[in-house]
N, C-alpha and C positions, 0 to 999 in steps of 0.2 A: 689489414696491411701488415700490422706488427707481427702476425703469425708468420709471415714470409721471412722477416728479418731473423726472428728467433729460430725458425726451422733451419735456415742456412747456418746459423751459429751452432746449432745442435749437430748438424752434419759434419761441420768442421771439427767439433770436439770429438765426435766418434772416430773420424779419420785420424785425428791427432793421437788419440789413445793407442791406435794400432801402429801408425807410421813412426811415432817418436818414442815407442815403449822403451827402447834401449837407453834413452836419456832421462826419462822421467824420474826414476828412482823414488825418493820419498814423497814426491809431490803427485804421484800417480793417483792416490786416493783423493787428493784435493781436486784434481781435474775431473775425476769421475763424479765427485759430489756436485761440482758446478754443472756438469752435463745433466745429472738427475734433477737438480732443482729447476733448471731452465725447462726441462721437460714437463715438470709439474706446473710451472707457471703458464706454459702454453695451453694447458687445459682450460684456463680461465680467460684467455685472451679474447676468444670469440664473443663471449658474453659482455666483456668490458667494451669491445669495439662497437657493439650495438648500442651501448649506452652513452658513448663519448660525446655525441652531438648535444645531448641534453644534460650531461653530468660532468662538470669540470674535474671532479676527483678521479673519475674513470679515465679521463683524458690525460691527467697528470700521471697516473699509474702506468698507462701505456707508454707514455714518453720515457718514463724512467726505465722500464723494462727494455725498451728499444736501445737506450744508451748502454745498458748492461750487456746486452747481446753484442753490440759493437765493441765494447771494451773487452769482452771475452775473446773476440777475434784478435784484437790488438795484442793481448797477452800471448796468444799462440804465435803470432807473427814475430813478435819481439824475441821470443824463445828460439824460434827457428833461425833468426838472424844471428843470435849468439852462437848457436851450434856451428854455423857456417862461416863465421867471421875469419878473415884471413889470418889473424894472429894465432889461431889454433890449428892451422893447416901447415904441413910441411911444404916448402917451396916446390912449385912445379907439380903438385898433386891436385887433382880435380876430383875428389872423392864424392861418393854418394854418402848419405847420412850414416848408413851402417858401416861402410868401409872407413868412415872418419874415426870410428872408435878404435879400429886397428892402428890407424896412423898415430893416434894419440898415445897408444900403448908403446909404439915403437920409439917415440921420442920422450916417453915418461911424463906425458902431460896428464895431470889428475882430471878425473871426471868432473870435479867441482868447478872446472873452468867454465862450464856451462852456466854456473851460478843459479843453482836451484833455489837459493834463498830469495832471489828477486821474484821469480814466478810464484813462489809460495806466498810472499807478501802481497803480490798483485791479486792473487785469488782470495786471500784473506779479506782484502778490501771489498772485493765483489761479494763475498759471503755476507759481509755486514749489510751491504745495500740490498741483497736479495732477502735477507731476514726482515729488513725494514719493510720491503714490499709485501711480504707474506703477512706481516702484522697489520698493514694497512688494509689488505684484502679482507682479512678476518674482521677488522674493525668496521668496515663499510659493507660487509656481507655481499661481495660479488658472487653472482650465481655461476654455477658451472655451465659450460657451453652446451651440455647435454640438454639443457632446458630451452635451447634455441627454438624460436618460433616466431610467427608473425606478431604475437602479442608482445614480444620482447624487442621488437625493432624500434629504432629511433623514430621520433615523432614525424620527421620529414619523410622518411621512407614509408612509414605506415600511411601517411596522408596521400602520398603518391599512389600507392597500391589501391587505396580506396577510390581515388579519382579515376584510375584506370577502369575499375569495375563499374563505376556508375556512369561514366561519360565516354567510354572508349570508342563506341561506334557512332558518336554524334559530335566529336570535337571539331572536325573540319569538314564542312559541307562542300566547299568548292575545291575540286581536285584539279590541279594544274599539271599538265604533262601526263605521261603514262597512258595516252590514248591507245597506243599500240598494244600494250599489255592488257588494258581493260577489254579490248575487242577479243583478244585470244581467250581470256579467262571467261568472258560471257559465253563464248562459243562452247567452251568446255562444260559450263554449267547447264546450258540449254540444249546440248546435243541429244541425239536419240538413243544413246547408249543406256540400256535399261539397268545395267549393274551399278551399284553404288560405288563411287570412288571419291578420293580425297584430292582437293586442290590445295597445294601448299604454297604460300607466299612467304619468302624469307628475305632478309636484308638487315642492314645496320639499324639500330634504334634511331628513330627520328626520320626515317626515309618515307614513312607514310603507309606502312603495311595495313594498319588498322583503318586508315582513311580509305584506302583502296577497297578493302574488304567491305567497309560500310557502303561504299558506292555500289558495289555489286549487290549487297544485301537489300538495298532500297530500290534497285532497278525495277521498273514496272514489269518487264518481261519475266524477271525472276519471281516477283510477287505472284504473278498469275500462273506460273508453272507449278509451284509447290503448294501442297495442301497446308503445310505449316512451316514456320521458320522460328529459329531460336538463336540467341547470341549469348555466349558465356565467355568471360575473361578468366584465364587460369592463373597467370603470374607464377612466381617462383615458389611461394609457399601456398600450397593448395591442399584441400581436403576433399577426397573423392565424394564422400557423402554430401558435403556442402555443394559441390559442383552439380551433382545429380538433382538436388532440390532446386538449385537456381535454373537448371536447364528445363525442368518440368514447369517451373513458374514461367519461364520465357516462352515456352510453347503454349502456355495458357490452358493446360489440361488439369485445372483444379476448379472446384465449384465456386471459389471466390473470384474467379476471373471476371473482369469487367467486359463490356461490349467490345472495346478495342482489342483486348486479348482474345476474345472469342473469334474475332475476324481472322486471327492467325491460324485458327484450326477450324476448318470448314464444317466438321461433323461434331463440334463441341456440344451443341444442345442435344443432339441425338444420343451421344455417348453419356451425357449427364443424366438424361432421362432413364437410361438403362442401368444407372448406378456404376458405370465403368470409370467415372472420374471421381477421384478421391478428394476429400476435403483436405485443406492445408494442414489442419491439426492432425489428421490421420497420417499424412505423409511424414510429418516431423517425428512421428513415433516409429517409423519404419527403419530397419537397418539397411545397410548399403545393398545387400543382395536383394532385398524386397523392393527397394527403389529401382534397381536395374530391371527387375522382372516387370514391374508396373510400367516403366517407361517403354520397355520392349513391346509389351502387349498394346499399349496405347498407340504406338507408331506403326505397328504391323499393318500392312495393307495400304499405307499412305505414303505419298512422296513428301519428303521433308528436306529442308536445308538447315544445317547446323553450322554456325561460325564458332570455332574454338580459337579465341584470340589470345595471343601472347603466351604461347607454350614454350617452356624452357627445356623440358626433358620429354623424350618420346614416350617414357613410361606414363606420363600424365594422360595422354590420349588412350594408350593401351589399357589404362586402369578402368575406363568406363566405355570403351568402344563396343563391347559386347551388348550394351543396352540398345544399340541402334541396328535394327534388322536390315538385311539386304533382300528385299522382296521383289527385285527386278521391276521396280517402278520408277527408276530414274532419280533416286535420292542422291544428295551431294553433301559433302562436308568440306568447309573451308578452314584451313589452319593457317595462322600467322605466327611466325617465329623468327628469332634472330639467328637460329642455328641451322646451318646447311644440313647437318646430320639429321636433325629432327625432321626437316622438310623432306628429305629424301627417303627416310626409313620409317615414317609413321605408319604406313599402311601398305598392303600388298599391291594395291592399285592406286597410284599417286601420279598427279601431274604437278611438276615443280616449276615455280615461276620465281626467278631471282629479280628482285626489284632493283632497278638501276637508279643512279643519281640523276637529278634533273640536268638538262643541258643549260648552257649559259642563257640562251633565249628564254627557256622555260623559267629559269631562276629569276630573271629580270621581271618577267610578267608577274610571277607570284609576289615578288617583293613590292612591285608598283601597286598591285591591288591592295596590299596591306598598308603600305606607307602613304600612298596618294589617293587611294580609292578608285583608281582606274588602271588598266594594264598597260597603258601607253605613256603614262606620266605627262599627260597633256597639261600645259600651263605651268609646269614646274621649272624653276630657274636652272640653268645649265650647271652651275657649280654644285647644286644639290644632286643633280643627276650624276655628275662625275664622282662625287663622294659615294653616292649610292652604289654605283657600279663597282667601285673599289671594294666595298663591303660585301656586295653580292658575290664577287669572285672569291673572297675569303671564306664564304659559306660552303664552297665546294659542292654545290648542288644538293645540299641537305635541306629538305623542305621545312623541318621543324625550326632550324636555325633561321631560315628566311622569314618564316611566319613571325617568330618572336622578334627578329630584327625590324621587320616592317611595322609591327605593332608598337615597338619601342619608339620608333622615329615618327610615327604618324601624328603625334601631338607636339613635335619639335619643329619649329620653322626657322630658327636661327642657325646660320652657317656654323657658328662657333660650337653649338651643341652637337651638330652632326660630326664635326671634326673630333670632338671629345669622345664620342662613341667610336669613331673610326680608329682612334689611337689605342683604345682599350676595348676592342669589340667583344672579346669573349667574357671579360669581367663584367661588362654591362649586360650581356645576355644572361649570364648566370644570376645576376641580381634581380633581373626583371621577371624571370620565369622559373618556377620550381622544377619543371620538366628537364631543363637543360643540364644542371649538375647531376640530377638523379638518373637521367638518361644513361650516363656513364656508370654511376654508382651501382645500379642494378646489374649491369653486365659484369662489372669489375668484382663485385662481391660474390658472384657465382663462380669465380675462378678458384682453383686450388693455389697453394702458395707459390708453386713453381711458375704457373702461368701468370700470376700477378707480377712476379719479378720480371719475367720475360717481357710482359707487355709494358711495364713502367720503363724498362730499359730503352724501349723504342723512342721515348721522349728525349733521349740524348741527341737524336739525329735532327738536323735542321728542318724547318717547314718545307713541305713539298719535296722532300729529299727522296730520291730513288735508292732504297736500301738494298744492297747486294745480299741476297739470301744466304749464300754460302758463307760470307763473312759474318753475317748475323748469327748463324748457327754456331760458328767457332767462337764468337765473342761470348755467347750465352754459356758455352761449356767452360771457357776460361774463367768466367765470373763465378762459377760454382752454382749456377742457377739450375743445373740439370743433375738429377740423381743418377748414380750408377745403377745399371740393371745387369743382373748376373748373365742374362741371355743375350743382351744387345749392348752395343757401344753407346756412349753418351750422345754422339752425333745423331744416331737414329732416334733416340728419345727426344732430343731437341727438335728434330724434324717433325715428330708427332706433335710437340707443343706448338710449333709454328702453324701446322695445318689445323690444329684445334682452334687457334686464335682466328684463322681465316674462316673456319666453319662457324664461329661465333660472331662473325661480321665485325671484329675489332681491328682487323688488318685488311687492307685493300690489295688485291693482286695488281702488280705493275706489269712488267714484261714477262711473257712466257717464251722461253727459248729451248728448243729441242725437247719439247714436251714437258718441261719442268718450269716451275715458277722461279724466275731468275731475279726479279726485284719485287719489292713491295713498298707500300706507302701507308701512312696513318693519316686519317682525316684530321685537319687542323683543330677541330673542336675537341676530338678525343685526345689529341696530343697535348693541348693546353690543360685539359682536366687531369691528364696523366702527370704532367709536370707538377701540378699543384699537389697531387697525392704523393709523388716521389719526394718533393721538398719537405712535406710534413714528416717523412721518414728520415730526412737528411740523407737520402739515397743518392741524389745527384744535384748538380747545379749547372745550368747552361749560361755561358757568358757570351753575349753578343753585343759588341761595342756599337755596331750599327744601329741597334735598338736601344742603346743607352741602358743596357742591363745593369741593374743595381741589386744589392741585397745586403743582408746583415753580415758584417765581416766575420763575426764569430761563427755563423752558420757556414759561410763559404770556406772558412779555414778548417772546418772539421767534417765537411761532406765527404762521402766516399767516392764519388765519381764526378768528373768535370768534363764538359764539352766546350770547346772554343770555336767560335764561328768567324770572328774577325779580330784576331789577337794582334797586339802591337807590343813594342818593347816594354811599355808600362802596363802590361796586362795585370789584371787583379790577381791572377793566380801566381804571377811572378813576384808580386809585391808582398804576398803573405805566405808564411810557412804553413803547409798543410800536411802534417805527419800522418793523417788518416787516409790520405788519397790512395785509392786502390786502382783507379782507371783514369786515363787521360786520353780523350779522343779529340782530334782537331780536324776541322772541316774548312779552314780558311782557303778559299779558292785562289788567292793572290800570293800566298806564301809569306813567310816571315822575313823581316829585315835582319834577322839573326839566325844562327844555327840552333834551332830549338833542341835538337838532340844533345848538342854540346852543353846547352844550358842545364838540361836535366842531369846529364852525367857529371858535370862539374859540381852540381849541388845534390849529388845522389843521396846524401843523408836526409834531404827533405822528401825524397821520393822512394825510400827503400821498401815501402810496402806495396809498390806498384805491381799489379797483376796484368794489367792491359795497358799497352802503349801503342796507340794507333795514330800515326802521323803521316798518312798517305799524302804524297804530292809535295813534300817539303825538300828544298834544295840543301839537304844536309851534306856534310863533307863526304868524300869518296871512301874514307875509312872511319868507322865508328870509333869513338873513344874507348880505351880499354876499361874505363870505369863502368861501361855497360854491364860488365860481369858482376858488379856489386848489387844489381837489382835482382837478387836471387829468387824473389817471389814471382818474377815475370813469367806469365803463361802465354801471352799473345804479344808478339812484336810485329807491327805492321808498318812498313816503310815503303809501301807501293808507290812507284813513281819518283822515288828519291834518287840521289846520285851515288848511293853506296855501291862500291865495287869490291871492297875488301872487308872482311870481318876479322876483328882481333881474336886472338886465342882466348881472351877472357870470356868470350860469349859461351865457352864450354862450361862456365860456372852456372849457367841458367838451366839447372837440372829439371826444373818444372816446365820448361818451355814446350808448349803444344803446337803453336802456330808460328812459323817464321815466313813472313810474306815480304819478299824483297823484289817483287816483280817490277821491271822497268823495260819497256819495249825496246829501248835504245841502249841498254847496258847489260853486259854479261857479268856474272859474279862467280868468283872462286871461293869455295867453302873451305874451312880448315880441315885438315886430314882427319882429325879426331871427332868429326861431327857426330859419329855414332855414339859418342858419350852422352848425347842428349836423348836419353832413352824414352822420354815422354813425348818426343816429337811425333806429331800426327799429320801435320800439313806443311809442306815445303814448296814454296812458290818463288820462281825467279828464272832467269835465263842462265843456267848453270853450265860451266865448262870445266875442263881439267878432271883430275881424279875426284870421284864422288864416292867417298867411303861411307856408304849408308847400308852396307850389307846386314848389319845387326839391328837396324831400327825396326823392331818387330811391331811397333804400334803405328808405323807410317801408313796413312790412308790415302793421301793424295800427293803426287809428285809431278810438278810441271814448272819449267820445261827443261828437258835434259837432252844433251847432245847424244847422237847415236854412238859415237866413239866412247863416251863416258858410260852409256848404258851397257854396252856389250862387255865391259870389264867388271860389272857388278854381279855378284853371286846372289841370285834372287830367292834362294831357298828359304830365307827367314822373312821375306817380305810378304808373308801370307795374308796380311790384313790390307794390302794395297788395293784401293778401289778405283782410283782415278790416276791415269798415267798419260802424259803427253811427251812425245819424243820427236826430235827434229834433227836434220842434218843430212849428210851424204854417206852413201855406202862406198867404202874405199877398198876393202879387202876381197870379199867374195862376190861383190857386185849384187848381192841379194840381202834383203833384210829378212832374217829368220825369226819366226815367232816362238821358237822353242823356249827361250828364257821367259817369255810372257806367259806361256802355258803353265808355268809353276804358280802363277798368281790366281789361285782358284776363286778368290773373292772379287776379282776385278769386275767393275761395272761399266767403266767408261775408258776407252782407249782411243787415242789420236796419234797417228804416226805420219810425219811429213818427210818425204824423201826429196832432197834437192837434186836437180839435174837428173831426175828420175828416168827420163826417156832414153838417155844415152849411157848413163853410168851405173844405174842400179834399178832394181825392181823388188817387189815383194815375193818372197818364196810362198809356198803353199799355206793357205789359211787353216789347214787341217789341224795343226796343234792347238788352235783356239777351242777345239772341242772340250778341252779340260776346263775352260773358263765358262762354266755353265751359267754364271750370273751376269755375263756380259750383256748389257742393254743398249749401249751407245758405242758405235764403232765408226771412226772417221779415218779414211785412208787416202793420202795424197801421194800417188805414185803408181807406177806401172804394175799391173797384175796380169800375169800370163793367162790365167784362166781361173774362173770361180769354181769352187768344188761342186760337183754334181749333187752331192748331198748337203748343200749349204744349210738346208732347213734342219739337219741333224747337227751340223757343226755349230750353228748359232741359233739354237731353238728359242731363246728368250729375247732375241734382238728386237728392240723397239725403234731405234733411230740408226740410220745408216747414211753415210756420205762417202761417195766415190768420186774422186777428181783426178784427172790426168791418168786414168787407169789404162787407157788405150786397149780396151777389151775388143777382141776380134769377133766374138759371138754375142748375139743379142742377150743382154743380162736379164731382161724381164722374165725369160723362161724359167730361170732359177730363183730370182729374187721374189717372184710372186708366190713362192712356196713358204716364205717366212711368215708363219701364222701370227706372230706377235708384232710384226712391223707396223708402225703407225706414222713414222716420218721418214721420207726418202728424199735425199738431195743428190742428184746426179750432176756433178759439176762439169766444167769445161774439160773436154778430152776424155770423158769417161768411156767412149765407144767410138770405134772407127767405121762402123757399118752404116747402112743407109736407112734401115727400117727397124722399128720396134713393134712388138706384138704382145698383148696381154690376153690371156684366156678368160673364159667366163667365170671361172672360180678362183681367179688370182687376186692377191692383195685384199683379203677379206676384211682386214682391220685398218688398212691404210687410210689416214686422215689428211695428210699433207704431202704433196709431191711438188718438187721443184726440178725443172729440167733446164740446165744452162747449155743450150745447144748452138752449134754453128750451122752454116748452110749445108755442111756435108750430110747431115741427117735430114732425110726427106719426109718420111711419113711415120706416124705412130697410129697403129690400129689397136682397138680394144673391143672385145666382145661385149655385148649388152650388159651382162651381169658383173663385169669386172669392176673392182674398186667401188663397192656399194657405199662405203663410209666416207668417201673423199669429200672434204669440205674446203680445202685450199689447194689451188693449183696455179703454177706460174711458169711461163717461158719468157725469154727476152722479147721485148716489144718489136724488135726488128727481125725476129725469127721468121723464116718461111716454112717452118715445119707444119705439115698437115696433121691436124689432131681430130679425134672424134668430136662430132657436133655437140654431144651432150656435155662435154667438158668445157666448152667455150663460155658457158654461163657461170662456172664455178669461180668465185672471187679469189684473188691471189692471197696468200697468207701474209700476215704482217711481217715486216722486215726483221723484227726481233725474233721471229720463230727460228731463224738460222744464225742468230747473232753469236759471235765469239768474243770473249772478254779480253782480247789483246790485239794489238795493232798488226802484228805479223800474220797471225792466222786470218784476220779479216782480209788482208791482201791476198792470201792464198785462195780465199773463197771467190 
């Protein structure tokens, strides 16, 4: 974990040396030295972290280097504040750092006003502390991380790995739930397909992947089908030669095999008599290639089943798969993994099964069997049942948690003891079972430092909270958790990180809207363990008065990020000064009894290092305090749902601001004319009216929502990075909305335009200019369209999602829309077509997955040839519709409501 904190500090130091070069002068070498030394320290962090559980000296060393990394960031931030302080700026000037030098020269201000002496002294103190750490490392002989291996692991992790290897397929005999999945997987294992293929089972740690694989492995039909079976557990630290030896032993193809092992291999005695089975001693003398050849020859001509349990990297299976012949005799391989990528890409012929969480009924049954000895809790007093159900719900369908919880409570009969466990459920489970904390540790330790920080950050959000993915991506970027890539912007890198965490089963997908993951969640168990890890790093603190949250005041007053769930006037964060605070996120659903923004700006000296301020839903005043401009480090300002209507000019001081989210469905906002001075601004959200001077915001990626009258006055030449654009309003001059200005946005991916009074006062001009927007994937048009382009498949070749509403098309749109080869989601809203019939040809809509038709009685019949829409999995029409549809579509279930969800009230009404 410490490597994550140090890496962030190193990145900031590198950027600082470039961005602030003009100011550094004589201390530049000192800053460079600090960067170099932290880089050297980082080489030894991995080794120290492996030892810290069992070595208090290593633990202390890591804690000290964490504090140094944080203090190095503080030095940089203090320096930047000095550079930007109001007293060294001419009145009325809002300069960037480089232009600030010119301003000082004009007014004859000396460069020493930045006070290089202070930063030099601060770095000198850090130098002393770093030298002390280097001396300690030499004294206690910390090994380099290059020696990392299973032998260096902490005792607890090494014990867990050994337990998995020796007991992994016999831990839990009784499998509750997953009957549907078991049936499908058995069918795959036992079918008549003669080619060898892989069955991959993936999901979060603790879901029961190994247990399910064991159930399949021991099934009587499976035992009778295959000539031989073997089981091997891989884990993170594996050795291919060792794996091959263990597989050979598991198959029983050695002369030392006992009778039980011989039964695994039907021709064992015959092969042994011919000298084809090697002695164990001979095998141990073979190299990796010889073992592969021996295993291949031994299995050739036989049907076999191999279970490869707990694979973390696809390279593990690839490293020895050539030892398993495909002889057209129905052999099978079962792989269990936490990684979706491993599950899907391990082999050319793979059946992938995602293991689900248990339902509430299944969870209760499993818990009762462990806690009461019967699945129905017969004879158990009602109060215990009530408490039990509360705890079962907290387990979120995770079998491991339910099993450990049931076992923990099985010998407790007093109501008070059950309440004690309920009040601190995760702490009790961690103490009771080694698998619970290390369940997370194994996954967490496998992450790079960026992913570690991104995952720990999720623990700031409340339990069971639906996290908005777009906001999360922007928060990660603002926090500095995402590295700049020369060829991609940071949001794209952050999205890769997000999907990587999903693939590793550390994040659960929440809502999917318009083909993209819109919200996500974190299982309560992983969240609690992440909170513990993050607090060890002093990375964050969650204050929840409803849960009587308490903590060490010195830790709280120095932590880097705070989340408030139920704050009051006497909140802990208001009582204590926290000059280290970088982020403040509040989730109080009932709002403050005071203006939190006013509190922060009035006491801005306490919060001058803030980078993230997210206070969605708070009834702050209609005008922000001008003191907001003194939070010059701010990169993310989220006041979604607040009452802010006017922004002070001082907001133009926030030169690092990347996200400005002022969205309120009932409030329109006017921005300062000089908003283009915020050159780092990437995401701008709110109902904006009046002049919108954003022409030169070259980094702007998303803009929503802007009046048509404001949009047409914008010169879009420099908005080449805009990816998401939402426009609304009425057409007043030409009665047409023209797409020429949008055609200049060549990177545009999502476009929504809503014309008011569309049928009578305005309509869309030709869509032909959108040909230049080759990246457009999501198009939503609310308004009259005279005619769709005949070559719409050339105009919108990459379109994946399309909504047409109140289009009043005269011709059947299906004839043209079915040619959109990339289209996966189609929503045809009210008034999309004034005809009576729709028709889809046999080769139409080859990739369409979801179709929604909001039709009135005017539309009578929809016809589709047999091969049309072969991928359709979701289809809906209004319940009271009289539209005649093809018989085969009647059995297709409707898509979830969230598939077409829009994140604001006005656009929901338009749907």
